[in-house]
Backbone and ligand atoms as CSV (ligand in chain L), in Angstrom:
chain,resi,resn,atom,element,x,y,z
A,1,MET,N,N,284.738,32.473,-47.728
A,1,MET,CA,C,284.539,31.175,-48.390
A,1,MET,C,C,284.797,31.308,-49.882
A,2,ASN,N,N,285.528,30.365,-50.407
A,2,ASN,CA,C,285.816,30.334,-51.830
A,2,ASN,C,C,284.532,30.063,-52.625
A,3,LYS,N,N,284.323,30.856,-53.700
A,3,LYS,CA,C,283.131,30.671,-54.534
A,3,LYS,C,C,282.997,29.229,-55.022
A,4,LEU,N,N,284.132,28.609,-55.321
A,4,LEU,CA,C,284.099,27.237,-55.831
A,4,LEU,C,C,283.489,26.257,-54.827
A,5,ASP,N,N,283.586,26.593,-53.529
A,5,ASP,CA,C,283.016,25.700,-52.518
A,5,ASP,C,C,281.498,25.577,-52.634
A,6,ASN,N,N,280.846,26.558,-53.300
A,6,ASN,CA,C,279.398,26.443,-53.558
A,6,ASN,C,C,279.061,25.166,-54.315
A,7,LEU,N,N,280.003,24.740,-55.159
A,7,LEU,CA,C,279.757,23.552,-55.986
A,7,LEU,C,C,279.608,22.295,-55.123
A,8,ILE,N,N,280.237,22.305,-53.958
A,8,ILE,CA,C,280.177,21.133,-53.083
A,8,ILE,C,C,278.757,20.911,-52.572
A,9,THR,N,N,278.080,21.992,-52.228
A,9,THR,CA,C,276.693,21.840,-51.765
A,9,THR,C,C,275.719,21.697,-52.931
A,10,LYS,N,N,276.084,22.266,-54.081
A,10,LYS,CA,C,275.208,22.179,-55.251
A,10,LYS,C,C,275.167,20.762,-55.836
A,11,TYR,N,N,276.272,20.042,-55.717
A,11,TYR,CA,C,276.375,18.704,-56.318
A,11,TYR,C,C,276.781,17.658,-55.264
A,12,PRO,N,N,275.885,17.329,-54.353
A,12,PRO,CA,C,276.248,16.482,-53.207
A,12,PRO,C,C,276.587,15.031,-53.567
A,13,ASN,N,N,276.125,14.543,-54.713
A,13,ASN,CA,C,276.414,13.146,-55.050
A,13,ASN,C,C,277.838,12.941,-55.554
A,14,ILE,N,N,278.359,13.937,-56.263
A,14,ILE,CA,C,279.712,13.795,-56.808
A,14,ILE,C,C,280.777,14.198,-55.785
A,15,PHE,N,N,280.369,14.961,-54.750
A,15,PHE,CA,C,281.321,15.367,-53.708
A,15,PHE,C,C,281.184,14.515,-52.456
A,16,GLN,N,N,281.277,13.201,-52.625
A,16,GLN,CA,C,281.328,12.327,-51.464
A,16,GLN,C,C,282.794,12.212,-51.067
A,17,PRO,N,N,283.074,12.132,-49.787
A,17,PRO,CA,C,284.484,11.994,-49.393
A,17,PRO,C,C,285.102,10.746,-50.025
A,18,SER,N,N,286.183,10.937,-50.777
A,18,SER,CA,C,286.893,9.809,-51.376
A,18,SER,C,C,288.046,9.419,-50.465
A,19,ASP,N,N,288.684,8.295,-50.770
A,19,ASP,CA,C,289.862,7.899,-49.992
A,19,ASP,C,C,290.909,9.005,-50.017
A,20,PHE,N,N,291.050,9.620,-51.212
A,20,PHE,CA,C,292.051,10.673,-51.351
A,20,PHE,C,C,291.709,11.889,-50.477
A,21,THR,N,N,290.463,12.351,-50.570
A,21,THR,CA,C,290.108,13.543,-49.791
A,21,THR,C,C,290.118,13.248,-48.300
A,22,ARG,N,N,289.768,12.001,-47.936
A,22,ARG,CA,C,289.817,11.631,-46.525
A,22,ARG,C,C,291.247,11.693,-45.993
A,23,SER,N,N,292.184,11.157,-46.786
A,23,SER,CA,C,293.564,11.122,-46.300
A,23,SER,C,C,294.206,12.502,-46.350
A,24,ARG,N,N,293.846,13.269,-47.372
A,24,ARG,CA,C,294.542,14.546,-47.544
A,24,ARG,C,C,293.868,15.706,-46.809
A,25,TYR,N,N,292.536,15.705,-46.816
A,25,TYR,CA,C,291.823,16.858,-46.255
A,25,TYR,C,C,290.892,16.460,-45.113
A,26,GLY,N,N,291.007,15.244,-44.621
A,26,GLY,CA,C,290.104,14.811,-43.573
A,26,GLY,C,C,288.667,14.664,-44.047
A,27,GLY,N,N,288.493,14.445,-45.340
A,27,GLY,CA,C,287.151,14.198,-45.865
A,27,GLY,C,C,286.507,15.415,-46.493
A,28,THR,N,N,286.992,16.586,-46.158
A,28,THR,CA,C,286.443,17.804,-46.748
A,28,THR,C,C,287.236,18.158,-47.992
A,29,PHE,N,N,286.540,18.471,-49.060
A,29,PHE,CA,C,287.226,18.735,-50.316
A,29,PHE,C,C,287.645,20.194,-50.446
A,30,TYR,N,N,288.844,20.429,-50.922
A,30,TYR,CA,C,289.306,21.782,-51.211
A,30,TYR,C,C,289.775,21.886,-52.655
A,31,PHE,N,N,289.347,22.974,-53.319
A,31,PHE,CA,C,289.800,23.233,-54.677
A,31,PHE,C,C,291.200,23.840,-54.654
A,32,GLU,N,N,292.018,23.442,-55.633
A,32,GLU,CA,C,293.339,24.034,-55.772
A,32,GLU,C,C,293.442,24.762,-57.112
A,33,CYS,N,N,292.467,25.657,-57.333
A,33,CYS,CA,C,292.504,26.553,-58.481
A,33,CYS,C,C,291.658,27.771,-58.133
A,34,GLU,N,N,291.670,28.761,-59.034
A,34,GLU,CA,C,290.982,30.022,-58.748
A,34,GLU,C,C,289.559,30.032,-59.315
A,35,ASN,N,N,288.794,31.069,-58.928
A,35,ASN,CA,C,287.355,31.136,-59.228
A,35,ASN,C,C,286.989,31.314,-60.704
A,36,GLY,N,N,287.945,31.738,-61.528
A,36,GLY,CA,C,287.630,31.993,-62.935
A,36,GLY,C,C,287.149,30.758,-63.677
A,37,TRP,N,N,287.444,29.616,-63.169
A,37,TRP,CA,C,287.040,28.367,-63.826
A,37,TRP,C,C,285.727,27.823,-63.268
A,38,TYR,N,N,285.030,28.647,-62.482
A,38,TYR,CA,C,283.766,28.211,-61.865
A,38,TYR,C,C,282.773,27.687,-62.902
A,39,ASP,N,N,282.541,28.474,-63.962
A,39,ASP,CA,C,281.516,28.087,-64.950
A,39,ASP,C,C,281.879,26.782,-65.666
A,40,ILE,N,N,283.155,26.613,-65.954
A,40,ILE,CA,C,283.614,25.372,-66.593
A,40,ILE,C,C,283.298,24.174,-65.693
A,41,LEU,N,N,283.617,24.325,-64.412
A,41,LEU,CA,C,283.398,23.223,-63.467
A,41,LEU,C,C,281.908,23.009,-63.211
A,42,ASP,N,N,281.157,24.107,-63.136
A,42,ASP,CA,C,279.715,24.010,-62.914
A,42,ASP,C,C,279.061,23.206,-64.047
A,43,GLN,N,N,279.453,23.506,-65.267
A,43,GLN,CA,C,278.890,22.789,-66.412
A,43,GLN,C,C,279.267,21.299,-66.375
A,44,MET,N,N,280.528,21.022,-66.040
A,44,MET,CA,C,280.957,19.625,-65.959
A,44,MET,C,C,280.174,18.865,-64.878
A,45,PHE,N,N,280.035,19.486,-63.702
A,45,PHE,CA,C,279.328,18.801,-62.614
A,45,PHE,C,C,277.855,18.599,-62.923
A,46,SER,N,N,277.257,19.493,-63.721
A,46,SER,CA,C,275.846,19.315,-64.066
A,46,SER,C,C,275.652,18.045,-64.894
A,47,ILE,N,N,276.708,17.621,-65.602
A,47,ILE,CA,C,276.668,16.356,-66.349
A,47,ILE,C,C,276.992,15.174,-65.420
A,48,LEU,N,N,277.975,15.362,-64.544
A,48,LEU,CA,C,278.433,14.251,-63.695
A,48,LEU,C,C,277.478,13.918,-62.551
A,49,GLU,N,N,276.771,14.936,-62.040
A,49,GLU,CA,C,275.950,14.723,-60.851
A,49,GLU,C,C,274.866,13.651,-61.040
A,50,PRO,N,N,274.062,13.709,-62.116
A,50,PRO,CA,C,273.047,12.653,-62.281
A,50,PRO,C,C,273.656,11.270,-62.516
A,51,ILE,N,N,274.830,11.217,-63.151
A,51,ILE,CA,C,275.517,9.937,-63.344
A,51,ILE,C,C,275.933,9.384,-61.981
A,52,ALA,N,N,276.511,10.247,-61.149
A,52,ALA,CA,C,276.945,9.828,-59.809
A,52,ALA,C,C,275.749,9.394,-58.965
A,53,GLU,N,N,274.661,10.131,-59.067
A,53,GLU,CA,C,273.476,9.800,-58.273
A,53,GLU,C,C,272.966,8.399,-58.626
A,54,LEU,N,N,272.887,8.125,-59.922
A,54,LEU,CA,C,272.396,6.831,-60.395
A,54,LEU,C,C,273.356,5.699,-60.025
A,55,GLU,N,N,274.636,5.886,-60.352
A,55,GLU,CA,C,275.630,4.825,-60.144
A,55,GLU,C,C,275.871,4.550,-58.657
A,56,ASN,N,N,275.982,5.619,-57.877
A,56,ASN,CA,C,276.369,5.443,-56.474
A,56,ASN,C,C,275.305,4.719,-55.655
A,57,SER,N,N,274.063,4.767,-56.128
A,57,SER,CA,C,272.998,4.102,-55.376
A,57,SER,C,C,273.178,2.585,-55.357
A,58,SER,N,N,273.952,2.062,-56.347
A,58,SER,CA,C,274.148,0.610,-56.389
A,58,SER,C,C,275.608,0.203,-56.167
A,59,ARG,N,N,276.435,1.142,-55.719
A,59,ARG,CA,C,277.854,0.817,-55.504
A,59,ARG,C,C,278.199,0.824,-54.019
A,60,ASP,N,N,279.265,0.024,-53.688
A,60,ASP,CA,C,279.799,0.068,-52.322
A,60,ASP,C,C,280.433,1.427,-52.063
A,61,GLU,N,N,280.553,1.746,-50.802
A,61,GLU,CA,C,281.118,3.047,-50.429
A,61,GLU,C,C,282.519,3.243,-50.993
A,62,THR,N,N,283.305,2.164,-51.054
A,62,THR,CA,C,284.689,2.273,-51.525
A,62,THR,C,C,284.786,2.419,-53.044
A,63,ASP,N,N,283.687,2.212,-53.739
A,63,ASP,CA,C,283.692,2.167,-55.197
A,63,ASP,C,C,282.894,3.323,-55.812
A,64,ARG,N,N,282.505,4.281,-54.995
A,64,ARG,CA,C,281.607,5.327,-55.476
A,64,ARG,C,C,282.297,6.338,-56.376
A,65,ILE,N,N,281.495,6.917,-57.259
A,65,ILE,CA,C,281.969,8.039,-58.064
A,65,ILE,C,C,282.085,9.247,-57.144
A,66,SER,N,N,283.286,9.840,-57.094
A,66,SER,CA,C,283.470,11.012,-56.247
A,66,SER,C,C,284.681,11.810,-56.720
A,67,VAL,N,N,284.650,13.089,-56.447
A,67,VAL,CA,C,285.770,13.947,-56.793
A,67,VAL,C,C,286.956,13.614,-55.899
A,68,ALA,N,N,288.108,13.332,-56.508
A,68,ALA,CA,C,289.323,13.113,-55.717
A,68,ALA,C,C,290.103,14.417,-55.597
A,69,GLN,N,N,290.327,15.069,-56.742
A,69,GLN,CA,C,291.156,16.271,-56.706
A,69,GLN,C,C,290.882,17.138,-57.930
A,70,ILE,N,N,290.839,18.442,-57.718
A,70,ILE,CA,C,290.715,19.396,-58.819
A,70,ILE,C,C,291.728,20.496,-58.575
A,71,LYS,N,N,292.640,20.654,-59.535
A,71,LYS,CA,C,293.705,21.630,-59.317
A,71,LYS,C,C,294.173,22.218,-60.631
A,72,GLU,N,N,294.918,23.294,-60.498
A,72,GLU,CA,C,295.598,23.879,-61.637
A,72,GLU,C,C,297.006,23.304,-61.678
A,73,LYS,N,N,297.406,22.838,-62.864
A,73,LYS,CA,C,298.779,22.372,-63.030
A,73,LYS,C,C,299.257,22.740,-64.430
A,74,PHE,N,N,300.425,23.359,-64.509
A,74,PHE,CA,C,300.963,23.840,-65.780
A,74,PHE,C,C,299.958,24.713,-66.523
A,75,GLY,N,N,299.162,25.480,-65.771
A,75,GLY,CA,C,298.273,26.468,-66.376
A,75,GLY,C,C,296.899,25.972,-66.760
A,76,ILE,N,N,296.649,24.668,-66.627
A,76,ILE,CA,C,295.313,24.183,-66.988
A,76,ILE,C,C,294.705,23.346,-65.861
A,77,LEU,N,N,293.402,23.136,-65.991
A,77,LEU,CA,C,292.689,22.319,-65.011
A,77,LEU,C,C,293.126,20.869,-65.099
A,78,ARG,N,N,293.341,20.269,-63.938
A,78,ARG,CA,C,293.532,18.823,-63.852
A,78,ARG,C,C,292.447,18.298,-62.925
A,79,ILE,N,N,291.660,17.373,-63.453
A,79,ILE,CA,C,290.479,16.897,-62.732
A,79,ILE,C,C,290.583,15.394,-62.528
A,80,TYR,N,N,290.520,14.977,-61.268
A,80,TYR,CA,C,290.596,13.549,-60.948
A,80,TYR,C,C,289.305,13.135,-60.258
A,81,ILE,N,N,288.578,12.242,-60.896
A,81,ILE,CA,C,287.314,11.776,-60.341
A,81,ILE,C,C,287.327,10.256,-60.271
A,82,ASP,N,N,287.146,9.733,-59.083
A,82,ASP,CA,C,287.169,8.284,-58.882
A,82,ASP,C,C,285.911,7.641,-59.461
A,83,GLY,N,N,286.074,6.454,-60.011
A,83,GLY,CA,C,284.923,5.620,-60.342
A,83,GLY,C,C,284.263,5.853,-61.692
A,84,ILE,N,N,284.907,6.622,-62.586
A,84,ILE,CA,C,284.243,6.909,-63.874
A,84,ILE,C,C,284.949,6.264,-65.068
A,85,TYR,N,N,285.882,5.335,-64.778
A,85,TYR,CA,C,286.716,4.820,-65.867
A,85,TYR,C,C,285.947,4.249,-67.048
A,86,GLU,N,N,284.843,3.572,-66.786
A,86,GLU,CA,C,284.130,2.930,-67.897
A,86,GLU,C,C,282.885,3.702,-68.327
A,87,ILE,N,N,282.801,4.952,-67.920
A,87,ILE,CA,C,281.616,5.747,-68.263
A,87,ILE,C,C,282.024,6.857,-69.231
A,88,ASN,N,N,281.800,6.612,-70.524
A,88,ASN,CA,C,282.275,7.525,-71.561
A,88,ASN,C,C,281.762,8.948,-71.406
A,89,GLU,N,N,280.465,9.064,-71.094
A,89,GLU,CA,C,279.877,10.395,-70.995
A,89,GLU,C,C,280.576,11.219,-69.903
A,90,ALA,N,N,280.921,10.555,-68.816
A,90,ALA,CA,C,281.588,11.254,-67.714
A,90,ALA,C,C,283.024,11.614,-68.098
A,91,GLN,N,N,283.713,10.692,-68.736
A,91,GLN,CA,C,285.087,10.965,-69.189
A,91,GLN,C,C,285.124,12.145,-70.151
A,92,GLN,N,N,284.131,12.160,-71.062
A,92,GLN,CA,C,284.090,13.246,-72.049
A,92,GLN,C,C,283.842,14.592,-71.382
A,93,ALA,N,N,283.011,14.614,-70.353
A,93,ALA,CA,C,282.730,15.864,-69.642
A,93,ALA,C,C,283.999,16.382,-68.954
A,94,VAL,N,N,284.785,15.458,-68.390
A,94,VAL,CA,C,286.042,15.837,-67.737
A,94,VAL,C,C,287.048,16.352,-68.771
A,95,ASP,N,N,287.171,15.632,-69.878
A,95,ASP,CA,C,288.096,16.056,-70.938
A,95,ASP,C,C,287.723,17.436,-71.472
A,96,ALA,N,N,286.418,17.666,-71.664
A,96,ALA,CA,C,285.954,18.947,-72.208
A,96,ALA,C,C,286.282,20.092,-71.246
A,97,ALA,N,N,286.135,19.849,-69.943
A,97,ALA,CA,C,286.418,20.898,-68.952
A,97,ALA,C,C,287.912,21.228,-68.942
A,98,GLU,N,N,288.759,20.189,-68.987
A,98,GLU,CA,C,290.202,20.435,-68.985
A,98,GLU,C,C,290.618,21.212,-70.236
A,99,LYS,N,N,290.001,20.852,-71.355
A,99,LYS,CA,C,290.316,21.529,-72.611
A,99,LYS,C,C,289.850,22.989,-72.574
A,100,ALA,N,N,288.650,23.216,-72.031
A,100,ALA,CA,C,288.099,24.576,-71.977
A,100,ALA,C,C,288.972,25.498,-71.132
A,101,SER,N,N,289.633,24.951,-70.101
A,101,SER,CA,C,290.434,25.788,-69.204
A,101,SER,C,C,291.655,26.386,-69.910
A,102,LYS,N,N,291.986,25.874,-71.086
A,102,LYS,CA,C,293.137,26.402,-71.827
A,102,LYS,C,C,292.875,27.782,-72.418
A,103,ILE,N,N,291.593,28.175,-72.506
A,103,ILE,CA,C,291.265,29.460,-73.129
A,103,ILE,C,C,290.408,30.352,-72.234
A,104,VAL,N,N,290.355,30.024,-70.928
A,104,VAL,CA,C,289.575,30.833,-69.984
A,104,VAL,C,C,290.491,31.275,-68.843
A,105,CYS,N,N,290.462,32.584,-68.541
A,105,CYS,CA,C,291.300,33.134,-67.469
A,105,CYS,C,C,290.939,32.481,-66.137
A,106,GLU,N,N,291.935,31.916,-65.464
A,106,GLU,CA,C,291.694,31.235,-64.191
A,106,GLU,C,C,291.229,32.210,-63.106
A,107,LEU,N,N,291.545,33.491,-63.263
A,107,LEU,CA,C,291.220,34.462,-62.215
A,107,LEU,C,C,289.858,35.114,-62.406
A,108,CYS,N,N,289.507,35.524,-63.640
A,108,CYS,CA,C,288.258,36.280,-63.834
A,108,CYS,C,C,287.227,35.556,-64.693
A,109,GLY,N,N,287.598,34.492,-65.361
A,109,GLY,CA,C,286.652,33.759,-66.193
A,109,GLY,C,C,286.479,34.322,-67.597
A,110,GLY,N,N,287.187,35.391,-67.909
A,110,GLY,CA,C,287.143,35.961,-69.264
A,110,GLY,C,C,288.016,35.166,-70.216
A,111,PRO,N,N,288.038,35.597,-71.491
A,111,PRO,CA,C,288.894,34.906,-72.454
A,111,PRO,C,C,290.360,34.977,-72.022
A,112,GLY,N,N,291.031,33.853,-72.034
A,112,GLY,CA,C,292.415,33.828,-71.573
A,112,GLY,C,C,293.312,33.076,-72.530
A,113,LYS,N,N,294.598,33.128,-72.214
A,113,LYS,CA,C,295.564,32.357,-72.994
A,113,LYS,C,C,296.686,31.903,-72.064
A,114,LEU,N,N,297.427,30.940,-72.508
A,114,LEU,CA,C,298.502,30.407,-71.671
A,114,LEU,C,C,299.710,31.338,-71.708
A,115,PHE,N,N,300.129,31.776,-70.521
A,115,PHE,CA,C,301.376,32.524,-70.395
A,115,PHE,C,C,302.450,31.522,-69.966
A,116,PRO,N,N,303.351,31.207,-70.867
A,116,PRO,CA,C,304.248,30.079,-70.614
A,116,PRO,C,C,305.502,30.406,-69.807
A,117,LYS,N,N,305.771,31.689,-69.576
A,117,LYS,CA,C,307.024,32.018,-68.886
A,117,LYS,C,C,306.912,31.807,-67.382
A,118,GLY,N,N,307.988,31.322,-66.780
A,118,GLY,CA,C,307.989,31.129,-65.336
A,118,GLY,C,C,306.920,30.134,-64.939
A,119,TRP,N,N,306.038,30.546,-64.019
A,119,TRP,CA,C,304.891,29.731,-63.711
A,119,TRP,C,C,303.939,29.762,-64.891
A,120,MET,N,N,303.576,28.623,-65.428
A,120,MET,CA,C,302.598,28.594,-66.515
A,120,MET,C,C,301.221,28.889,-65.945
A,121,LYS,N,N,300.541,29.873,-66.558
A,121,LYS,CA,C,299.213,30.252,-66.083
A,121,LYS,C,C,298.347,30.609,-67.272
A,122,THR,N,N,297.052,30.249,-67.214
A,122,THR,CA,C,296.108,30.710,-68.223
A,122,THR,C,C,295.361,31.903,-67.638
A,123,HIS,N,N,295.639,33.078,-68.193
A,123,HIS,CA,C,295.083,34.339,-67.703
A,123,HIS,C,C,294.686,35.213,-68.888
A,124,CYS,N,N,293.868,36.248,-68.626
A,124,CYS,CA,C,293.704,37.327,-69.600
A,124,CYS,C,C,294.873,38.302,-69.379
A,125,ASP,N,N,295.059,39.239,-70.292
A,125,ASP,CA,C,296.201,40.163,-70.184
A,125,ASP,C,C,296.166,40.956,-68.885
A,126,ALA,N,N,294.969,41.510,-68.538
A,126,ALA,CA,C,294.853,42.372,-67.360
A,126,ALA,C,C,295.147,41.600,-66.074
A,127,CYS,N,N,294.540,40.442,-65.930
A,127,CYS,CA,C,294.776,39.641,-64.720
A,127,CYS,C,C,296.227,39.198,-64.624
A,128,HIS,N,N,296.809,38.873,-65.761
A,128,HIS,CA,C,298.190,38.396,-65.718
A,128,HIS,C,C,299.124,39.505,-65.252
A,129,GLN,N,N,298.852,40.736,-65.726
A,129,GLN,CA,C,299.654,41.894,-65.310
A,129,GLN,C,C,299.571,42.076,-63.790
A,130,ASN,N,N,298.349,42.091,-63.258
A,130,ASN,CA,C,298.128,42.215,-61.815
A,130,ASN,C,C,298.798,41.101,-61.035
A,131,TRP,N,N,298.558,39.898,-61.493
A,131,TRP,CA,C,299.083,38.704,-60.818
A,131,TRP,C,C,300.607,38.769,-60.766
A,132,PHE,N,N,301.187,39.146,-61.902
A,132,PHE,CA,C,302.639,39.181,-62.003
A,132,PHE,C,C,303.224,40.232,-61.062
A,133,GLU,N,N,302.541,41.395,-60.962
A,133,GLU,CA,C,303.050,42.497,-60.139
A,133,GLU,C,C,302.927,42.225,-58.648
A,134,THR,N,N,301.950,41.396,-58.271
A,134,THR,CA,C,301.751,41.148,-56.840
A,134,THR,C,C,302.434,39.873,-56.370
A,135,LYS,N,N,303.122,39.228,-57.268
A,135,LYS,CA,C,303.795,37.981,-56.917
A,135,LYS,C,C,305.069,38.243,-56.131
L,1,ZN,ZN,ZN,291.298,37.644,-66.186
């Protein structure tokens, strides 16, 4: 089991099946990034979870705050969460997490930097060497 999947049970209000996850994964959410970004995501969800709990109690099922997709793209985190458009605190938490991923190794969680050649990846030197050799 992927370490990131722990977040699904830790934050049950924000991980409600969305239309996107239902169509793409049959309702079960899957992360499309590596474990090094666990702490970044954990911190973001600790902010989003109480917002989702409060808001979702008064929203229709189709309008609930829920994770649609979390993935690595061009070396950084891309986070899509349904239902937070007018909630500044939630938007800021998402923006902060995406920004933080630019300097954290996606594989080990240590200090990282963007390696722009070929596949763009944010890695530390050691992980990037390993990753590159096993590709
Ligand atoms: Zn690393």
